[in-house]
C-alpha positions, 0 to 999 in steps of 0.5 A, a space after each residue: 256067539 249067543 247060545 240060549 238054554 232050551 225052553 221047557 217045550 224043547 225039554 218036553 218034546 225032544 229031551 236029547 236036543 235040550 241036552 245038546 242045547 244046554 250043553 252048547 250053552 255051558 260051552 259058550 259060558 265057559 268060553 266067555 269066562 276063560 277068555 275074560 279071565 285070561 285076556 293075554 290070550 290074545 298075545 302070543 303063548 307064554 309057555 307058562 302052565 296056566 296059559 297052556 292049560 287055558 288054550 287046551 281047554 279052549 281047543 277042547 271047547 271049540 271041538 265040542 262045539 263042532 261036535 255038537 252042531 255035527 250032532 244037531 245037523 245029523 239029527 235035522 237031517 233024520 228028523 226035520 220036525 223035531 224042533 218046530 215050536 207046536 
């Protein structure tokens, strides 16, 4: 998964979309850091407190990503020209 920090033009034209894009990028960074720091996630849950906490965080990051995608889809349907480069 690749997420990019929004360009300055997006910050100027659509600050709310820039905030959503920045949050999406931060979500991707957090996910990658958690997975890299806890390679045991590919295995069965261990039941340890840290394992449960990391898996809970990853589920919450998944929900956040889905919600951000839903927001972008809804915003695109209302204002399809917001993301056009000028």
